[in-house]
RODO-2510 file (C-alpha; in nm, 4 decimals, decimal comma):
residues 301
     n   res          X          Y          Z
     1     m    -2,1503    -6,8816    -4,8059
     2     e    -2,5112    -6,8495    -4,9138
     3     q    -2,7722    -6,9786    -4,6706
     4     l    -3,0055    -7,2587    -4,7685
     5     k    -3,3410    -7,1207    -4,8825
     6     l    -3,6690    -7,3067    -4,8507
     7     a    -4,0023    -7,2447    -5,0255
     8     f    -4,3310    -7,4340    -5,0527
     9     f    -4,5292    -7,4200    -5,3755
    10     i    -4,8143    -7,6009    -5,5487
    11     r    -4,8268    -7,7581    -5,8948
    12     r    -5,1470    -7,6388    -6,0572
    13     t    -5,0811    -7,8524    -6,3653
    14     r    -5,0798    -8,1772    -6,1651
    15     k    -5,4143    -8,1668    -5,9895
    16     l    -5,5228    -8,4765    -5,8054
    17     s    -5,8500    -8,6622    -5,8512
    18     n    -6,0058    -8,4539    -5,5703
    19     g    -5,9255    -8,1341    -5,7578
    20     e    -5,6530    -8,0236    -5,5146
    21     c    -5,2957    -7,9347    -5,6076
    22     p    -4,9998    -8,1262    -5,4611
    23     i    -4,7624    -7,9260    -5,2418
    24     y    -4,3878    -7,9339    -5,3054
    25     c    -4,0852    -7,8040    -5,1199
    26     r    -3,7928    -7,6408    -5,3037
    27     l    -3,4456    -7,6045    -5,1503
    28     t    -3,1991    -7,3664    -5,3159
    29     m    -2,8400    -7,2748    -5,2408
    30     n    -2,5570    -7,1320    -5,4527
    31     g    -2,7557    -7,1762    -5,7749
    32     k    -2,8406    -7,5413    -5,6994
    33     r    -3,1821    -7,6681    -5,6078
    34     a    -3,3683    -7,9812    -5,5036
    35     e    -3,7420    -8,0430    -5,4871
    36     f    -3,9646    -8,3021    -5,3246
    37     a    -4,3338    -8,3617    -5,2619
    38     v    -4,4527    -8,3169    -4,9039
    39     n    -4,7391    -8,5673    -4,9537
    40     k    -5,0040    -8,3024    -4,8914
    41     s    -5,2445    -8,1220    -5,1224
    42     v    -5,4579    -7,8065    -5,1064
    43     d    -5,7276    -7,6162    -5,2934
    44     e    -5,5449    -7,3650    -5,5114
    45     n    -5,7951    -7,0930    -5,4134
    46     i    -5,6792    -7,0900    -5,0490
    47     w    -5,3070    -7,1206    -5,1172
    48     i    -5,0942    -6,8105    -5,0435
    49     p    -4,7823    -6,8342    -5,2689
    50     a    -4,5876    -6,5580    -5,0921
    51     a    -4,6317    -6,7223    -4,7505
    52     g    -4,6150    -7,0803    -4,8710
    53     r    -4,9137    -7,1601    -4,6510
    54     a    -5,2895    -7,2155    -4,6827
    55     k    -5,5380    -6,9606    -4,5490
    56     g    -5,8357    -7,0472    -4,3342
    57     n    -5,9315    -7,1343    -3,9771
    58     s    -6,0495    -7,4939    -4,0157
    59     i    -5,8797    -7,7762    -3,8310
    60     t    -5,7731    -7,9258    -4,1676
    61     i    -5,5925    -7,6059    -4,2665
    62     f    -5,4377    -7,5774    -3,9209
    63     r    -5,2960    -7,9320    -3,9427
    64     l    -5,1682    -7,8719    -4,2969
    65     n    -4,9765    -7,5594    -4,1960
    66     k    -4,8384    -7,7309    -3,8851
    67     h    -4,7122    -8,0130    -4,1090
    68     l    -4,5289    -7,7611    -4,3278
    69     e    -4,3822    -7,5875    -4,0210
    70     k    -4,2542    -7,9244    -3,8953
    71     i    -4,0724    -7,9780    -4,2258
    72     v    -3,9032    -7,6403    -4,1832
    73     e    -3,7957    -7,7325    -3,8290
    74     d    -3,6595    -8,0707    -3,9435
    75     i    -3,4614    -7,9133    -4,2265
    76     n    -3,3130    -7,6504    -3,9950
    77     e    -3,2045    -7,9269    -3,7559
    78     i    -3,0467    -8,1260    -4,0410
    79     v    -2,8489    -7,8189    -4,1495
    80     r    -2,7389    -7,7608    -3,7895
    81     q    -2,6193    -8,1223    -3,7557
    82     f    -2,4295    -8,0969    -4,0843
    83     e    -2,2540    -7,7823    -3,9614
    84     l    -2,1601    -7,9514    -3,6320
    85     q    -2,0116    -8,2410    -3,8298
    86     k    -1,8264    -7,9983    -4,0616
    87     i    -2,0333    -8,1186    -4,3581
    88     k    -2,1166    -7,8593    -4,6222
    89     p    -2,4958    -7,8739    -4,6721
    90     t    -2,6337    -7,8826    -5,0252
    91     p    -2,9992    -7,8984    -5,1377
    92     d    -2,9584    -8,2613    -5,2458
    93     l    -2,7874    -8,3671    -4,9221
    94     v    -3,0498    -8,1989    -4,7043
    95     r    -3,3394    -8,3440    -4,9032
    96     n    -3,1916    -8,6955    -4,8987
    97     e    -3,1279    -8,6762    -4,5253
    98     l    -3,4852    -8,5619    -4,4625
    99     l    -3,6372    -8,8338    -4,6794
   100     g    -3,3915    -9,1053    -4,5736
   101     i    -3,2742    -9,1572    -4,9317
   102     n    -2,9650    -9,3813    -4,9566
   103     k    -2,9348    -9,3772    -4,5799
   104     q    -2,8012    -9,7018    -4,4308
   105     y    -2,9401    -9,7482    -4,0833
   106     k    -2,7451    -9,9522    -3,8322
   107     f    -2,9335   -10,2197    -3,6401
   108     l    -2,9265   -10,2647    -3,2621
   109     i    -2,8576   -10,6396    -3,2343
   110     e    -2,6005   -10,6153    -3,5127
   111     a    -2,4215   -10,3341    -3,3265
   112     y    -2,4361   -10,5244    -2,9964
   113     e    -2,2951   -10,8420    -3,1538
   114     q    -2,0058   -10,6410    -3,3008
   115     h    -1,9433   -10,4879    -2,9577
   116     n    -1,9296   -10,8305    -2,7908
   117     k    -1,7025   -10,9698    -3,0601
   118     k    -1,4514   -10,6885    -3,0014
   119     m    -1,4810   -10,7292    -2,6248
   120     e    -1,4145   -11,1032    -2,6531
   121     a    -1,0885   -11,0314    -2,8357
   122     l    -0,9805   -10,8060    -2,5471
   123     v    -1,0662   -11,0397    -2,2587
   124     g    -0,7659   -11,0619    -2,0297
   125     k    -0,6186   -10,7455    -2,1811
   126     q    -0,8861   -10,4849    -2,1217
   127     y    -1,1941   -10,6731    -2,0000
   128     a    -1,2609   -10,9446    -1,7446
   129     p    -1,4366   -11,2662    -1,8555
   130     k    -1,7314   -11,1828    -1,6297
   131     t    -1,7790   -10,8484    -1,8012
   132     l    -1,8112   -11,0252    -2,1351
   133     a    -2,0481   -11,2803    -1,9789
   134     r    -2,2739   -11,0000    -1,8513
   135     h    -2,2906   -10,8414    -2,1969
   136     k    -2,3677   -11,1773    -2,3559
   137     t    -2,6570   -11,2235    -2,1132
   138     s    -2,7718   -10,8685    -2,1781
   139     l    -2,7716   -10,9361    -2,5529
   140     k    -2,9687   -11,2571    -2,5006
   141     h    -3,2393   -11,0687    -2,3075
   142     l    -3,2490   -10,7957    -2,5718
   143     k    -3,2962   -11,0456    -2,8541
   144     t    -3,5823   -11,2167    -2,6699
   145     f    -3,7450   -10,8805    -2,5933
   146     i    -3,7348   -10,7640    -2,9571
   147     r    -3,8724   -11,0947    -3,0832
   148     s    -4,1476   -11,0919    -2,8232
   149     v    -4,2568   -10,7274    -2,8423
   150     y    -4,1604   -10,6143    -3,1930
   151     r    -4,1979   -10,9492    -3,3699
   152     s    -3,8597   -10,9004    -3,5349
   153     s    -3,5063   -11,0359    -3,5087
   154     d    -3,3575   -10,6867    -3,4954
   155     i    -3,4540   -10,3189    -3,4856
   156     e    -3,3002   -10,0048    -3,6342
   157     l    -3,0946    -9,8053    -3,3861
   158     n    -3,2863    -9,4877    -3,4666
   159     k    -3,6002    -9,6618    -3,3376
   160     v    -3,4515    -9,7095    -2,9907
   161     t    -3,6496    -9,4310    -2,8229
   162     y    -3,7347    -9,3371    -2,4653
   163     q    -4,0494    -9,5488    -2,4981
   164     f    -3,8372    -9,8447    -2,6152
   165     l    -3,6325    -9,8185    -2,2950
   166     i    -3,9437    -9,7999    -2,0772
   167     n    -4,0918   -10,1024    -2,2558
   168     y    -3,7648   -10,2934    -2,2133
   169     e    -3,7487   -10,2154    -1,8401
   170     f    -4,1088   -10,3339    -1,7924
   171     w    -4,0468   -10,6498    -1,9967
   172     l    -3,7350   -10,7419    -1,7983
   173     k    -3,9215   -10,7007    -1,4696
   174     t    -4,2231   -10,9060    -1,5802
   175     n    -4,0674   -11,1722    -1,8043
   176     t    -3,7419   -11,2579    -1,6262
   177     s    -3,6416   -11,3368    -1,2705
   178     c    -3,4268   -11,0229    -1,2568
   179     q    -3,4671   -10,7904    -0,9593
   180     h    -3,4695   -10,4112    -0,9970
   181     n    -3,0929   -10,3530    -0,9783
   182     a    -3,0187   -10,6344    -1,2249
   183     v    -3,2707   -10,4811    -1,4667
   184     i    -3,1053   -10,1403    -1,4366
   185     k    -2,7634   -10,2946    -1,5062
   186     y    -2,8939   -10,4593    -1,8244
   187     i    -3,0348   -10,1241    -1,9376
   188     s    -2,7002    -9,9641    -1,8503
   189     n    -2,5269   -10,2225    -2,0719
   190     l    -2,7589   -10,1183    -2,3549
   191     g    -2,6599    -9,7577    -2,2840
   192     k    -2,2999    -9,8407    -2,3741
   193     i    -2,4122    -9,9551    -2,7218
   194     i    -2,6175    -9,6370    -2,7649
   195     r    -2,3185    -9,4199    -2,6704
   196     e    -2,1037    -9,5997    -2,9278
   197     a    -2,3767    -9,5459    -3,1889
   198     l    -2,3797    -9,1722    -3,1106
   199     r    -2,0004    -9,1486    -3,1370
   200     n    -2,0054    -9,3339    -3,4700
   201     g    -2,2791    -9,1093    -3,6092
   202     w    -2,5255    -9,3983    -3,6549
   203     i    -2,7903    -9,2031    -3,4626
   204     n    -2,8387    -8,8359    -3,3773
   205     d    -3,0646    -8,8527    -3,0725
   206     d    -2,9804    -9,0079    -2,7368
   207     p    -3,2839    -9,1949    -2,5975
   208     f    -3,1205    -9,1849    -2,2521
   209     k    -3,1191    -8,8035    -2,2546
   210     n    -3,3197    -8,6623    -1,9627
   211     t    -3,3796    -9,0207    -1,8444
   212     k    -3,2483    -9,1737    -1,5232
   213     f    -3,2685    -9,5391    -1,4267
   214     k    -3,1662    -9,5495    -1,0620
   215     l    -3,0290    -9,8410    -0,8645
   216     q    -3,1989    -9,9121    -0,5346
   217     e    -2,9799    -9,8885    -0,2268
   218     i    -2,9280   -10,2259    -0,0630
   219     d    -2,8510   -10,2635     0,3031
   220     k    -2,5810   -10,5297     0,2959
   221     p    -2,5499   -10,7092     0,6326
   222     f    -2,2103   -10,8051     0,7716
   223     l    -2,1034   -11,0974     0,9849
   224     s    -2,0309   -11,0436     1,3525
   225     q    -1,7152   -11,1799     1,5147
   226     a    -1,9248   -11,4540     1,6789
   227     e    -2,0657   -11,5576     1,3412
   228     l    -1,7186   -11,5621     1,1867
   229     d    -1,5878   -11,7736     1,4753
   230     k    -1,8760   -12,0152     1,4340
   231     l    -1,8007   -12,0455     1,0636
   232     l    -1,4285   -12,0965     1,1265
   233     n    -1,4935   -12,3715     1,3789
   234     k    -1,7497   -12,5498     1,1635
   235     k    -1,6435   -12,9009     1,0630
   236     f    -1,7319   -13,0072     0,7075
   237     s    -1,7323   -13,3658     0,5885
   238     i    -1,6719   -13,2486     0,2305
   239     t    -1,3306   -13,1040     0,1477
   240     r    -1,4745   -12,8848    -0,1273
   241     l    -1,7015   -12,7060     0,1233
   242     e    -1,4061   -12,6464     0,3542
   243     k    -1,2193   -12,4749     0,0712
   244     i    -1,5223   -12,2608    -0,0122
   245     r    -1,5510   -12,1628     0,3560
   246     d    -1,1803   -12,0746     0,3720
   247     v    -1,1967   -11,8534     0,0619
   248     f    -1,5083   -11,6790     0,1923
   249     v    -1,3489   -11,6072     0,5298
   250     f    -1,0321   -11,4888     0,3580
   251     c    -1,2449   -11,2401     0,1607
   252     c    -1,4058   -11,1230     0,4857
   253     f    -1,0710   -11,0622     0,6569
   254     t    -0,8973   -10,8941     0,3624
   255     g    -1,1870   -10,7126     0,1941
   256     l    -1,0820   -10,8607    -0,1391
   257     a    -1,3434   -10,9672    -0,3923
   258     f    -1,3616   -11,3323    -0,4919
   259     i    -1,2066   -11,2610    -0,8338
   260     d    -0,9110   -11,0900    -0,6603
   261     v    -0,8589   -11,3896    -0,4315
   262     k    -0,8882   -11,6284    -0,7262
   263     e    -0,6055   -11,4455    -0,9060
   264     l    -0,3902   -11,4037    -0,5947
   265     k    -0,0296   -11,5173    -0,6489
   266     s     0,2641   -11,5733    -0,4157
   267     e     0,4366   -11,2638    -0,5525
   268     d     0,1422   -11,0535    -0,4287
   269     f     0,2608   -11,1202    -0,0705
   270     t     0,5457   -10,8998     0,0518
   271     t     0,7162   -10,8566     0,3878
   272     g     0,7624   -10,5126     0,5363
   273     a     1,0675   -10,3814     0,7219
   274     d     0,9050   -10,4749     1,0528
   275     g     0,8422   -10,8307     0,9367
   276     t     0,4688   -10,7822     0,8780
   277     v     0,3268   -10,9624     0,5770
   278     w     0,1353   -10,7440     0,3297
   279     i    -0,0844   -10,8232     0,0327
   280     r    -0,0122   -10,5747    -0,2439
   281     k    -0,2389   -10,6272    -0,5420
   282     k    -0,4198   -10,4301    -0,8125
   283     r    -0,7961   -10,4802    -0,7838
   284     q    -0,9671   -10,6440    -1,0790
   285     k    -1,2648   -10,4076    -1,0985
   286     t    -1,1230   -10,0666    -1,0064
   287     k    -0,7613   -10,1258    -1,1158
   288     n    -0,6582    -9,9517    -0,7917
   289     w    -0,3765   -10,0907    -0,5805
   290     s    -0,4623   -10,2466    -0,2448
   291     n    -0,2152   -10,2688     0,0409
   292     i    -0,3522   -10,5042     0,3062
   293     s    -0,1730   -10,5919     0,6274
   294     a    -0,1880   -10,9679     0,6777
   295     p    -0,0289   -11,0502     1,0188
   296     l    -0,2295   -11,3738     1,0345
   297     f    -0,0036   -11,5187     0,7669
   298     n     0,3286   -11,4301     0,9290
   299     d     0,3794   -11,7869     1,0433
   300     t     0,2658   -11,9519     0,7218
   301     i     0,4450   -11,7602     0,4479
***
């Protein structure tokens, strides 16, 4: 298959009011061609047709030639992306992709709302209610950020750059009550939308590439036996507080998360051959099975 050919030329018959000639780019392949203006002009006396560049050492000429070189680089990248996607490049396709002609850009908030709508339909089947709640909160923060910083209700996905992420991190830390790790989790939630956009071909560049948002390690204290005993022996005048205490202590003894205790059922308790009671349950977050010896409940189950 013939390779795409690129050439810059000037139109001497269409001189501008300053006397310079507009510069055009011509793409040819398999007898087909497409042309477009590069929005630059040059004095015809310093234009080198064979090289498709202007001659001279001035800063203006240097910038002009760098602009033309950037167009060549962009076109080569477009052709490379087409080949990766098994799309046969043509002069018209390459030109339209470069100029954004007929290109429908996906918007960030729109994509996030679609994501949450699909997640909501899978709550209880694939996602936990709290996971959906976190993404809803993340979307709320994102909407407020875009309105506040970009003065818009939405933003094109291809405009979510590294700088956008840095601005979002700074905004979350200075305009919400979120601590560092909460901020990083909201940015991580945004990362899921970006990954979906990449898989769907809505964007070509990953703004998270070569970027790391790290969680801070937290030293989580644990209760001593004396503290647990004090809590167990505490008398509450409110029944509701007693139940909260009991669930908390149960979590401490079993290592189960609150959501796992909330969903605990009688069938999750089994008795071993030696008469020991066991809790056998799949964890909500990891989906891994837990087998927990529960001798304390031998007399109550």
